[in-house]
C-alpha positions as CSV (number, residue, x, y, z in Angstrom):
1,M,29.5,67.1,50.1
2,P,28.3,63.7,48.9
3,R,30.7,61.2,47.9
4,T,30.5,60.1,44.3
5,K,30.9,56.7,42.9
6,R,34.1,56.2,40.9
7,E,34.0,54.5,37.5
8,E,37.7,53.8,37.7
9,A,40.7,53.1,39.8
10,K,44.6,53.8,39.5
11,L,46.0,50.0,39.9
12,L,49.7,50.9,39.2
13,G,51.7,54.1,39.2
14,Y,55.2,55.2,38.7
15,A,56.4,58.5,39.3
16,I,59.9,60.3,39.3
17,L,60.1,63.0,42.0
18,F,62.5,65.6,42.7
19,N,62.7,66.6,46.6
20,K,63.8,69.8,48.5
21,Q,67.5,68.1,49.0
22,G,67.9,67.9,45.2
23,Q,67.6,64.2,45.2
24,L,65.7,62.3,42.3
25,I,63.6,59.7,43.6
26,S,61.5,57.0,41.8
27,E,58.3,55.6,43.3
28,R,56.0,52.9,42.4
29,T,52.5,52.4,43.7
30,T,50.2,49.4,43.5
31,T,46.7,48.4,44.5
32,D,46.0,45.4,46.4
33,L,44.1,43.3,43.7
34,S,42.3,41.0,46.1
35,K,39.7,43.7,46.9
36,L,38.7,43.7,43.3
37,Q,38.3,40.0,43.1
38,R,34.8,40.0,44.1
39,H,34.0,42.5,41.3
40,L,35.5,40.7,38.3
41,T,34.9,37.4,36.4
42,K,37.6,34.8,37.3
43,E,38.8,35.3,33.6
44,D,39.1,39.1,34.0
45,F,40.7,38.8,37.5
46,N,43.3,36.3,36.2
47,L,43.9,38.8,33.0
48,L,44.1,41.7,35.4
49,Q,46.9,39.8,37.6
50,S,48.8,38.7,34.7
51,T,48.8,42.2,33.3
52,M,49.9,43.7,36.7
53,R,52.7,41.1,36.9
54,S,54.1,42.1,33.3
55,A,53.5,45.9,34.1
56,T,55.5,45.5,37.3
57,R,58.3,43.6,35.7
58,E,58.5,46.3,33.1
59,L,58.5,49.2,35.5
60,D,61.2,47.5,37.7
61,S,63.3,47.4,34.7
62,V,62.9,51.2,34.0
63,H,63.5,52.0,37.7
64,N,66.6,49.9,37.5
65,K,68.2,51.6,34.5
66,I,67.1,55.1,35.9
67,E,69.0,54.1,39.2
68,A,71.9,52.9,37.3
69,D,72.2,56.2,35.1
70,L,71.9,58.4,38.3
71,N,74.4,56.5,40.3
72,G,76.8,56.6,37.2
73,R,76.6,60.2,37.1
74,K,77.3,60.5,41.1
75,S,80.8,58.7,40.5
């Protein structure tokens, strides 16, 4: 099967998982942006870096809130 060229890529993801032991797990995935630098203008790459920093900060805040809620229910 020939490989098709993708037009998009997932750069940042966040998931809440439920495992077989009954635990809730949060997971954040990121992409190494340095591999994209050669494909973007300097301005676009800087904008991407800034957006990723902001999004990461916001997702960390969500993660911390979920974790605090779950820990509060265990007590």
